[in-house]
Backbone as CSV, one residue per row, in Angstrom:
resi,resn,N_x,N_y,N_z,CA_x,CA_y,CA_z,C_x,C_y,C_z
1,MET,-22.391,-88.368,4.972,-22.005,-89.771,4.863,-21.010,-89.931,3.723
2,LYS,-20.006,-90.799,3.922,-18.940,-90.940,2.930,-19.467,-91.469,1.608
3,ASP,-18.839,-91.043,0.522,-19.111,-91.595,-0.804,-18.518,-92.989,-0.844
4,ILE,-19.338,-93.975,-1.173,-18.891,-95.366,-1.153,-17.722,-95.621,-2.089
5,ILE,-17.659,-94.859,-3.204,-16.601,-95.080,-4.181,-15.231,-94.754,-3.586
6,ASN,-15.197,-93.735,-2.727,-13.929,-93.294,-2.159,-13.667,-93.846,-0.766
7,ASN,-14.546,-94.708,-0.281,-14.448,-95.192,1.086,-13.596,-96.458,1.148
8,LYS,-12.303,-96.327,0.907,-11.382,-97.454,0.938,-10.770,-97.579,2.329
9,TYR,-10.756,-98.797,2.843,-10.252,-99.018,4.182,-8.781,-99.428,4.166
10,SER,-8.084,-99.056,5.224,-6.700,-99.493,5.405,-6.699,-100.940,5.874
11,GLU,-5.555,-101.574,5.799,-5.445,-102.950,6.300,-5.727,-103.007,7.797
12,ASN,-5.346,-101.957,8.519,-5.610,-101.912,9.964,-7.109,-101.907,10.249
13,ASP,-7.857,-101.140,9.448,-9.311,-101.103,9.630,-9.934,-102.461,9.329
14,LYS,-9.456,-103.094,8.280,-9.993,-104.414,7.917,-9.688,-105.444,8.999
15,GLU,-8.469,-105.389,9.532,-8.093,-106.326,10.596,-8.871,-106.034,11.879
16,ALA,-9.155,-104.754,12.111,-9.933,-104.387,13.307,-11.317,-105.008,13.255
17,LEU,-11.933,-105.012,12.087,-13.253,-105.630,11.934,-13.169,-107.144,12.080
18,LYS,-12.145,-107.752,11.495,-11.979,-109.203,11.585,-11.750,-109.656,13.024
19,ALA,-11.196,-108.767,13.837,-10.921,-109.111,15.238,-12.203,-109.382,16.014
20,TYR,-13.334,-108.888,15.491,-14.620,-109.105,16.170,-15.296,-110.409,15.747
21,PHE,-14.743,-111.116,14.774,-15.372,-112.344,14.282,-15.536,-113.381,15.392
22,ARG,-14.487,-113.569,16.160,-14.536,-114.567,17.226,-15.550,-114.171,18.294
23,LEU,-15.654,-112.877,18.562,-16.649,-112.398,19.530,-18.061,-112.698,19.034
24,ALA,-18.278,-112.540,17.743,-19.592,-112.838,17.162,-19.956,-114.299,17.368
25,ASP,-19.008,-115.196,17.107,-19.242,-116.628,17.317,-19.518,-116.925,18.792
26,THR,-18.768,-116.265,19.667,-18.920,-116.499,21.105,-20.291,-116.076,21.606
27,ILE,-20.745,-114.902,21.198,-22.048,-114.400,21.639,-23.174,-115.283,21.111
28,ALA,-23.079,-115.683,19.834,-24.114,-116.538,19.255,-24.165,-117.883,19.969
29,ASP,-23.000,-118.413,20.301,-22.952,-119.689,21.012,-23.517,-119.543,22.424
30,PHE,-23.241,-118.409,23.058,-23.694,-118.176,24.424,-25.217,-118.011,24.488
31,ILE,-25.775,-117.181,23.627,-27.211,-116.909,23.675,-28.020,-118.061,23.105
32,GLY,-27.535,-118.656,22.006,-28.218,-119.811,21.449,-28.605,-119.635,19.999
33,PRO,-29.182,-120.679,19.395,-29.496,-120.678,17.964,-30.584,-119.700,17.554
34,HIS,-31.315,-119.139,18.519,-32.348,-118.164,18.193,-31.778,-116.750,18.074
35,CYS,-30.438,-116.638,18.173,-29.782,-115.335,18.137,-28.915,-115.195,16.885
36,GLU,-29.106,-114.111,16.162,-28.288,-113.796,14.993,-27.298,-112.692,15.367
37,VAL,-26.043,-112.880,14.976,-25.015,-111.868,15.234,-24.396,-111.469,13.893
38,VAL,-24.289,-110.164,13.663,-23.828,-109.665,12.365,-22.746,-108.599,12.550
39,ILE,-21.722,-108.664,11.715,-20.711,-107.615,11.659,-20.789,-106.968,10.276
40,HIS,-21.051,-105.669,10.270,-21.126,-104.905,9.034,-19.837,-104.108,8.831
41,SER,-19.463,-103.919,7.586,-18.395,-102.996,7.205,-19.017,-101.854,6.426
42,PHE,-18.532,-100.623,6.684,-19.025,-99.473,5.940,-18.186,-99.192,4.692
43,GLU,-17.253,-100.094,4.405,-16.438,-99.892,3.204,-17.294,-100.046,1.950
44,SER,-18.267,-100.961,2.007,-19.196,-101.152,0.896,-20.587,-101.364,1.462
45,TYR,-21.478,-100.417,1.252,-22.832,-100.538,1.772,-23.613,-101.634,1.052
46,GLU,-23.292,-101.861,-0.221,-23.988,-102.892,-0.992,-23.581,-104.301,-0.566
47,LYS,-22.364,-104.446,-0.044,-21.872,-105.743,0.426,-21.341,-105.577,1.846
48,SER,-22.211,-105.098,2.694,-21.824,-104.668,4.040,-21.525,-105.808,5.005
49,VAL,-22.251,-106.922,4.882,-22.121,-107.997,5.872,-20.801,-108.753,5.680
50,LEU,-19.915,-108.633,6.669,-18.628,-109.337,6.646,-18.700,-110.689,7.350
51,LYS,-19.526,-110.735,8.393,-19.637,-111.936,9.224,-21.069,-112.040,9.722
52,ILE,-21.642,-113.240,9.654,-23.001,-113.427,10.179,-23.120,-114.842,10.728
53,VAL,-23.696,-114.942,11.904,-23.939,-116.230,12.548,-25.447,-116.390,12.704
54,ASN,-25.971,-117.547,12.333,-27.420,-117.805,12.369,-28.183,-116.831,11.471
55,GLY,-27.657,-116.639,10.263,-28.261,-115.700,9.329,-29.617,-116.126,8.803
56,HIS,-30.041,-117.362,9.107,-31.343,-117.821,8.621,-32.510,-117.028,9.223
57,HIS,-32.259,-116.330,10.326,-33.335,-115.555,10.944,-33.769,-114.382,10.061
58,THR,-32.833,-113.811,9.325,-33.172,-112.678,8.450,-32.931,-113.008,6.978
59,GLY,-32.444,-114.219,6.709,-32.208,-114.623,5.333,-30.994,-113.978,4.702
60,ARG,-30.079,-113.447,5.533,-28.896,-112.784,4.987,-27.674,-113.695,5.032
61,LYS,-26.651,-113.297,4.316,-25.396,-114.029,4.271,-24.256,-113.028,4.091
62,VAL,-23.025,-113.519,4.130,-21.878,-112.647,3.894,-22.010,-112.020,2.503
63,GLY,-21.835,-110.700,2.432,-21.989,-109.990,1.168,-23.342,-109.324,1.005
64,SER,-24.245,-109.533,1.988,-25.550,-108.858,1.937,-25.370,-107.368,2.245
65,PRO,-26.313,-106.529,1.795,-26.166,-105.076,2.002,-26.539,-104.640,3.407
66,ILE,-26.174,-103.424,3.723,-26.567,-102.817,4.992,-28.068,-102.539,4.949
67,THR,-28.716,-102.462,6.091,-30.153,-102.177,6.132,-30.399,-100.671,6.091
68,ASP,-31.621,-100.304,5.813,-31.960,-98.880,5.806,-31.799,-98.273,7.194
69,LEU,-32.152,-99.054,8.239,-31.987,-98.552,9.600,-30.508,-98.403,9.931
70,GLY,-29.683,-99.319,9.412,-28.248,-99.217,9.628,-27.683,-97.938,9.043
71,LEU,-28.131,-97.581,7.839,-27.695,-96.336,7.212,-28.148,-95.126,8.019
72,LYS,-29.373,-95.214,8.547,-29.908,-94.115,9.361,-29.088,-93.938,10.635
73,MET,-28.727,-95.071,11.261,-27.930,-95.016,12.486,-26.538,-94.449,12.203
74,LEU,-25.957,-94.868,11.081,-24.630,-94.374,10.718,-24.668,-92.871,10.482
75,ASN,-25.677,-92.418,9.782,-25.814,-90.987,9.508,-25.942,-90.196,10.805
76,ALA,-26.746,-90.726,11.736,-26.928,-90.063,13.025,-25.635,-90.067,13.829
77,PHE,-24.892,-91.187,13.756,-23.635,-91.295,14.503,-22.619,-90.283,13.990
78,GLU,-22.530,-90.121,12.680,-21.557,-89.196,12.108,-21.902,-87.745,12.431
79,LYS,-23.165,-87.476,12.704,-23.580,-86.110,13.032,-23.489,-85.819,14.527
80,THR,-23.819,-86.815,15.339,-23.930,-86.574,16.785,-22.973,-87.402,17.630
81,GLY,-22.395,-88.465,17.036,-21.533,-89.355,17.816,-22.321,-90.339,18.646
82,ASP,-23.621,-90.405,18.427,-24.475,-91.291,19.216,-25.220,-92.256,18.298
83,VAL,-25.543,-93.437,18.834,-26.356,-94.409,18.109,-27.703,-94.493,18.799
84,SER,-28.767,-94.217,18.074,-30.107,-94.263,18.653,-31.085,-94.849,17.633
85,PRO,-31.880,-95.856,17.981,-31.897,-96.508,19.303,-30.805,-97.559,19.433
86,LYS,-30.317,-97.755,20.668,-29.313,-98.787,20.896,-29.971,-100.169,20.914
87,CYS,-31.114,-100.272,21.564,-31.907,-101.506,21.560,-33.274,-101.186,20.969
88,TYR,-33.766,-102.062,20.139,-35.031,-101.788,19.473,-35.673,-103.098,19.030
89,PHE,-36.958,-103.020,18.667,-37.698,-104.178,18.175,-38.030,-103.949,16.703
90,THR,-37.949,-105.011,15.918,-38.263,-104.913,14.502,-38.824,-106.243,14.024
91,ASN,-39.167,-106.334,12.759,-39.709,-107.568,12.194,-38.859,-108.036,11.023
92,SER,-38.614,-109.342,10.960,-37.911,-109.910,9.811,-38.911,-110.099,8.667
93,LYS,-38.430,-110.553,7.513,-39.294,-110.718,6.349,-40.445,-111.683,6.593
94,ASP,-40.198,-112.718,7.425,-41.250,-113.707,7.670,-42.187,-113.291,8.800
95,GLY,-42.003,-112.079,9.321,-42.885,-111.569,10.362,-42.415,-111.829,11.773
96,SER,-41.270,-112.497,11.929,-40.749,-112.770,13.270,-40.381,-111.473,13.981
97,ILE,-40.635,-111.437,15.289,-40.280,-110.271,16.098,-38.832,-110.419,16.558
98,LEU,-38.031,-109.403,16.298,-36.629,-109.418,16.695,-36.354,-108.310,17.699
99,LYS,-35.632,-108.660,18.764,-35.099,-107.620,19.645,-33.644,-107.450,19.255
100,SER,-33.264,-106.225,18.931,-31.947,-105.978,18.361,-31.182,-104.924,19.136
101,THR,-29.859,-104.997,19.016,-28.990,-103.959,19.557,-27.832,-103.765,18.602
102,THR,-27.332,-102.553,18.534,-26.287,-102.210,17.569,-25.193,-101.389,18.240
103,CYS,-23.951,-101.720,17.906,-22.794,-100.973,18.403,-21.952,-100.551,17.208
104,VAL,-21.651,-99.262,17.101,-20.803,-98.771,16.017,-19.345,-99.067,16.354
105,LEU,-18.609,-99.602,15.386,-17.204,-99.957,15.570,-16.325,-98.886,14.942
106,ALA,-15.289,-98.475,15.668,-14.412,-97.409,15.197,-13.049,-97.947,14.787
107,GLY,-12.411,-97.279,13.823,-11.087,-97.667,13.355,-9.999,-96.878,14.055
108,ASP,-8.797,-96.915,13.484,-7.643,-96.253,14.101,-7.860,-94.754,14.297
109,ASN,-8.511,-94.119,13.342,-8.700,-92.666,13.424,-9.961,-92.265,14.184
110,GLY,-10.619,-93.250,14.774,-11.823,-92.967,15.551,-13.085,-92.850,14.740
111,GLN,-12.980,-92.967,13.414,-14.167,-92.877,12.572,-14.853,-94.231,12.471
112,ALA,-16.170,-94.185,12.250,-16.958,-95.416,12.156,-16.523,-96.243,10.956
113,ILE,-16.249,-97.533,11.196,-15.872,-98.426,10.098,-16.846,-99.593,9.956
114,GLY,-17.722,-99.779,10.948,-18.667,-100.885,10.867,-19.633,-100.913,12.027
115,MET,-20.430,-101.950,12.060,-21.414,-102.131,13.130,-21.388,-103.572,13.624
116,PHE,-21.616,-103.735,14.908,-21.763,-105.053,15.528,-23.206,-105.145,15.985
117,CYS,-23.961,-106.081,15.405,-25.402,-106.160,15.665,-25.811,-107.531,16.207
118,ILE,-26.725,-107.514,17.158,-27.277,-108.741,17.727,-28.785,-108.703,17.557
119,ASN,-29.342,-109.746,16.968,-30.789,-109.840,16.749,-31.317,-111.124,17.388
120,MET,-32.152,-110.978,18.395,-32.731,-112.143,19.054,-34.152,-112.373,18.545
121,ASN,-34.405,-113.567,18.033,-35.720,-113.900,17.477,-36.667,-114.298,18.614
122,LEU,-37.603,-113.414,18.911,-38.532,-113.636,20.023,-39.782,-114.406,19.593
123,SER,-39.862,-114.775,18.311,-41.022,-115.526,17.834,-40.892,-117.020,18.106
124,TYR,-39.697,-117.443,18.544,-39.543,-118.836,18.938,-40.420,-119.104,20.157
125,PRO,-40.961,-120.305,20.327,-41.695,-120.633,21.559,-40.801,-120.376,22.771
126,PHE,-41.336,-119.689,23.763,-40.516,-119.294,24.910,-39.833,-120.480,25.599
127,PRO,-40.526,-121.620,25.791,-39.843,-122.771,26.419,-38.631,-123.239,25.607
128,GLU,-38.688,-123.068,24.278,-37.579,-123.476,23.427,-36.383,-122.544,23.625
129,ILE,-36.661,-121.243,23.800,-35.591,-120.288,24.062,-34.945,-120.572,25.408
130,ILE,-35.793,-120.793,26.429,-35.277,-121.074,27.774,-34.429,-122.347,27.775
131,LYS,-34.845,-123.339,26.987,-34.137,-124.611,26.948,-32.690,-124.420,26.524
132,THR,-32.445,-123.496,25.590,-31.077,-123.272,25.118,-30.225,-122.551,26.160
133,LEU,-30.877,-121.961,27.167,-30.152,-121.230,28.208,-29.920,-122.062,29.460
134,MET,-30.445,-123.288,29.479,-30.324,-124.147,30.647,-29.371,-125.310,30.371
135,PRO,-28.779,-125.883,31.429,-27.879,-127.026,31.239,-28.603,-128.211,30.621
136,ASP,-27.925,-128.890,29.705,-28.478,-130.090,29.092,-28.108,-131.281,29.968
137,THR,-29.090,-131.815,30.688,-28.815,-132.896,31.638,-28.424,-134.198,30.950
138,SER,-28.622,-134.258,29.629,-28.247,-135.479,28.909,-26.775,-135.505,28.543
139,ILE,-26.088,-134.368,28.748,-24.673,-134.280,28.426,-23.870,-134.181,29.710
140,ALA,-22.919,-135.076,29.865,-22.099,-135.092,31.083,-21.225,-133.841,31.142
141,ASN,-20.971,-133.354,32.356,-20.085,-132.225,32.600,-20.556,-130.932,31.919
142,THR,-21.875,-130.764,31.787,-22.387,-129.529,31.201,-22.100,-128.349,32.123
143,VAL,-22.262,-128.568,33.421,-22.009,-127.512,34.400,-20.573,-127.626,34.893
144,VAL,-19.808,-126.556,34.759,-18.411,-126.562,35.182,-18.229,-125.589,36.331
145,ASN,-17.154,-125.786,37.080,-16.871,-124.908,38.201,-16.204,-123.621,37.719
146,GLU,-16.705,-122.489,38.181,-16.079,-121.199,37.902,-16.296,-120.315,39.105
147,ASN,-15.209,-119.712,39.592,-15.292,-118.896,40.797,-15.322,-117.415,40.426
148,PHE,-16.470,-116.769,40.675,-16.588,-115.341,40.435,-16.273,-114.616,41.736
149,SER,-15.139,-113.936,41.777,-14.708,-113.305,43.017,-14.109,-111.938,42.749
150,SER,-14.086,-111.123,43.786,-13.510,-109.782,43.664,-12.036,-109.744,44.047
151,ASN,-11.485,-110.876,44.502,-10.061,-110.889,44.837,-9.414,-112.207,44.429
152,ALA,-8.115,-112.149,44.154,-7.379,-113.292,43.614,-7.284,-114.446,44.605
153,ALA,-7.184,-114.136,45.884,-7.033,-115.184,46.890,-8.206,-116.154,46.871
154,ASP,-9.413,-115.626,46.707,-10.600,-116.479,46.649,-10.576,-117.380,45.413
155,VAL,-10.128,-116.811,44.291,-10.038,-117.590,43.053,-9.063,-118.749,43.238
156,ILE,-7.917,-118.455,43.838,-6.897,-119.483,44.060,-7.404,-120.549,45.021
157,THR,-8.043,-120.111,46.091,-8.551,-121.047,47.102,-9.575,-122.000,46.502
158,GLN,-10.494,-121.458,45.690,-11.510,-122.299,45.068,-10.876,-123.269,44.086
159,ALA,-9.913,-122.786,43.306,-9.226,-123.647,42.344,-8.466,-124.755,43.072
160,LEU,-7.882,-124.415,44.196,-7.150,-125.398,44.993,-8.100,-126.426,45.585
161,ASP,-9.245,-125.967,46.084,-10.257,-126.891,46.608,-10.689,-127.887,45.532
162,ASN,-10.928,-127.379,44.327,-11.350,-128.248,43.225,-10.260,-129.242,42.843
163,ALA,-9.004,-128.762,42.830,-7.885,-129.639,42.474,-7.705,-130.753,43.502
164,ILE,-7.859,-130.407,44.773,-7.749,-131.403,45.847,-8.872,-132.428,45.728
165,GLU,-10.081,-131.941,45.495,-11.241,-132.838,45.363,-11.068,-133.789,44.182
166,ASP,-10.634,-133.257,43.034,-10.441,-134.089,41.843,-9.351,-135.125,42.066
167,THR,-8.298,-134.714,42.754,-7.174,-135.629,43.011,-7.590,-136.754,43.949
168,GLU,-8.369,-136.413,44.958,-8.833,-137.423,45.915,-9.740,-138.458,45.248
169,LYS,-10.437,-138.043,44.191,-11.331,-138.968,43.481,-10.581,-139.875,42.515
170,ASP,-9.342,-139.497,42.199,-8.551,-140.257,41.226,-7.808,-141.383,41.935
171,SER,-8.310,-142.588,41.802,-7.728,-143.740,42.506,-6.363,-144.144,41.958
172,SER,-5.995,-143.626,40.787,-4.700,-143.986,40.200,-3.542,-143.212,40.827
173,ILE,-3.866,-142.184,41.601,-2.828,-141.360,42.222,-2.502,-141.897,43.616
174,ARG,-1.248,-142.226,43.819,-0.826,-142.715,45.123,-0.684,-141.566,46.107
175,LEU,-0.789,-141.891,47.386,-0.723,-140.887,48.439,0.557,-140.065,48.347
176,LYS,1.658,-140.729,48.027,2.957,-140.055,47.945,2.977,-138.993,46.840
177,GLY,2.192,-139.211,45.800,2.204,-138.274,44.679,1.069,-137.276,44.685
178,THR,0.352,-137.199,45.794,-0.832,-136.332,45.861,-0.496,-134.860,45.654
179,ASN,0.501,-134.358,46.387,0.834,-132.938,46.297,1.275,-132.549,44.881
180,LYS,2.044,-133.426,44.253,2.498,-133.150,42.891,1.313,-133.157,41.926
181,ALA,0.391,-134.077,42.131,-0.789,-134.167,41.257,-1.670,-132.936,41.399
182,ILE,-1.831,-132.467,42.628,-2.625,-131.261,42.865,-1.972,-130.055,42.200
183,THR,-0.660,-129.953,42.381,0.090,-128.848,41.781,-0.015,-128.887,40.264
184,LYS,0.027,-130.092,39.702,-0.053,-130.219,38.249,-1.409,-129.763,37.723
185,ARG,-2.481,-130.096,38.422,-3.814,-129.653,38.010,-3.896,-128.129,38.013
186,LEU,-3.340,-127.515,39.033,-3.346,-126.053,39.105,-2.489,-125.449,37.988
187,PHE,-1.359,-126.084,37.713,-0.469,-125.613,36.648,-1.161,-125.696,35.287
188,GLU,-1.807,-126.819,35.021,-2.479,-127.017,33.733,-3.659,-126.073,33.550
189,ASN,-4.244,-125.642,34.661,-5.380,-124.714,34.595,-4.938,-123.252,34.628
190,GLY,-3.620,-123.019,34.636,-3.101,-121.655,34.573,-3.192,-120.869,35.863
191,VAL,-3.453,-121.539,36.980,-3.671,-120.829,38.242,-2.391,-120.173,38.757
192,PHE,-1.236,-120.724,38.380,0.029,-120.150,38.849,0.362,-118.823,38.164
193,GLU,-0.483,-118.395,37.214,-0.315,-117.067,36.637,-0.679,-115.992,37.658
194,LEU,-1.461,-116.364,38.684,-1.805,-115.440,39.761,-0.671,-115.425,40.785
195,LYS,-0.245,-114.253,41.175,0.976,-114.090,41.973,0.940,-114.791,43.324
196,GLU,-0.213,-114.853,43.958,-0.293,-115.404,45.316,-0.379,-116.926,45.345
197,THR,-0.470,-117.566,44.186,-0.747,-119.001,44.148,0.302,-119.827,44.874
198,THR,1.575,-119.577,44.601,2.641,-120.390,45.184,2.602,-120.372,46.705
199,SER,2.457,-119.183,47.292,2.465,-119.094,48.756,1.223,-119.753,49.356
200,LEU,0.052,-119.570,48.721,-1.178,-120.158,49.261,-1.173,-121.680,49.134
201,VAL,-0.687,-122.184,48.002,-0.617,-123.637,47.811,0.403,-124.246,48.753
202,SER,1.540,-123.579,48.922,2.583,-124.058,49.832,2.044,-124.203,51.249
203,GLU,1.332,-123.187,51.702,0.768,-123.212,53.065,-0.302,-124.281,53.208
204,ARG,-1.177,-124.397,52.205,-2.297,-125.347,52.282,-1.816,-126.797,52.234
205,LEU,-0.831,-127.085,51.377,-0.359,-128.460,51.228,0.738,-128.821,52.220
206,GLY,1.274,-127.817,52.904,2.320,-128.084,53.893,3.639,-128.475,53.253
207,ILE,3.929,-127.878,52.087,5.204,-128.125,51.412,5.876,-126.781,51.144
208,THR,7.173,-126.824,50.848,7.912,-125.592,50.633,7.631,-125.013,49.238
209,ARG,7.925,-123.745,49.090,7.786,-123.108,47.782,8.772,-123.728,46.788
210,HIS,9.952,-124.088,47.312,10.962,-124.701,46.444,10.445,-126.005,45.839
211,ALA,9.670,-126.742,46.616,9.100,-127.997,46.110,8.116,-127.704,44.973
212,ILE,7.332,-126.655,45.144,6.380,-126.275,44.107,7.105,-125.821,42.848
213,TYR,8.166,-125.011,43.026,8.947,-124.551,41.873,9.564,-125.733,41.130
214,LYS,9.992,-126.740,41.896,10.593,-127.936,41.297,9.554,-128.679,40.455
215,TYR,8.355,-128.817,40.999,7.275,-129.471,40.251,6.995,-128.719,38.941
216,ILE,6.926,-127.392,39.049,6.593,-126.575,37.870,7.677,-126.701,36.799
217,ARG,8.939,-126.731,37.221,10.024,-126.917,36.244,9.881,-128.251,35.531
218,GLU,9.491,-129.279,36.276,9.297,-130.599,35.685,8.130,-130.593,34.692
219,PHE,7.052,-129.907,35.054,5.883,-129.836,34.169,6.233,-129.109,32.868
220,LYS,6.983,-128.014,33.008,7.374,-127.240,31.817,8.301,-128.047,30.919
221,ALA,9.217,-128.790,31.535,10.140,-129.629,30.767,9.372,-130.720,30.028
222,GLU,8.364,-131.272,30.683,7.533,-132.302,30.068,6.746,-131.739,28.896
223,GLU,6.205,-130.526,29.061,5.464,-129.869,27.976,6.375,-129.606,26.783
224,LEU,7.591,-129.137,27.055,8.543,-128.856,25.981,8.901,-130.130,25.229
225,LYS,9.096,-131.198,25.960,9.420,-132.487,25.342,8.287,-132.965,24.442
226,GLN,7.057,-132.797,24.898,5.895,-133.209,24.108,5.745,-132.342,22.857
227,THR,6.045,-131.051,22.991,5.957,-130.133,21.854,6.973,-130.520,20.775
228,ILE,8.198,-130.791,21.196,9.252,-131.176,20.267,8.905,-132.489,19.574
229,SER,8.386,-133.443,20.345,8.002,-134.747,19.787,6.902,-134.571,18.763
230,HIS,5.944,-133.661,19.056,4.837,-133.430,18.136,5.332,-132.818,16.827
231,LEU,6.283,-131.872,16.940,6.820,-131.209,15.757,7.605,-132.175,14.878
232,GLN,8.274,-133.119,15.521,9.085,-134.089,14.771,8.227,-135.077,13.997
233,HIS,6.983,-135.234,14.441,6.087,-136.177,13.772,5.102,-135.441,12.861
């Protein structure tokens, strides 16, 4: 194991660890408040924790040291290239049961520079844990449409169906402007990034591709105008 005094990281290694910060926030938000997510750096074992979400589960904060199990895993990884155990159960200081998993993070040279850890507190009442995983019926639009498909055509078709449905519900849109409104919804949702979108939308709406391209040019010009106006203010 490296001597901590000589274990200085490059800027690339530091940025590589910081790149996982957003992922940590995303996972904690996805699983819920009973989940702690931690990013460790091996540059300093005494101040290993670089990022922590929901640290109240273990009482840690940024600047806390690496755990003894973390050191054991690092030592094993440097000898064998493997992390064992990947998933395990442990206890926090207050006696809570945690189910944990750890992933070793590598830098530019392939050497271990940190760890990404997830700790789920299983001592919470089970109905409370389940509640965080279910839609909150008191909040409007909690459930959103998302099409999980193995091909792009299905994704486009579903997005088009949703755009048509939303447009039909909007009483402020006149019949004459329906096709443009549908196209705009697809444009704003990034659906035209998929190559087949223009041809499928053209066929479904019964308009030419040139008409769609014209709409898109108008939308882009409008976005540019709004951007410039925002910068000026």
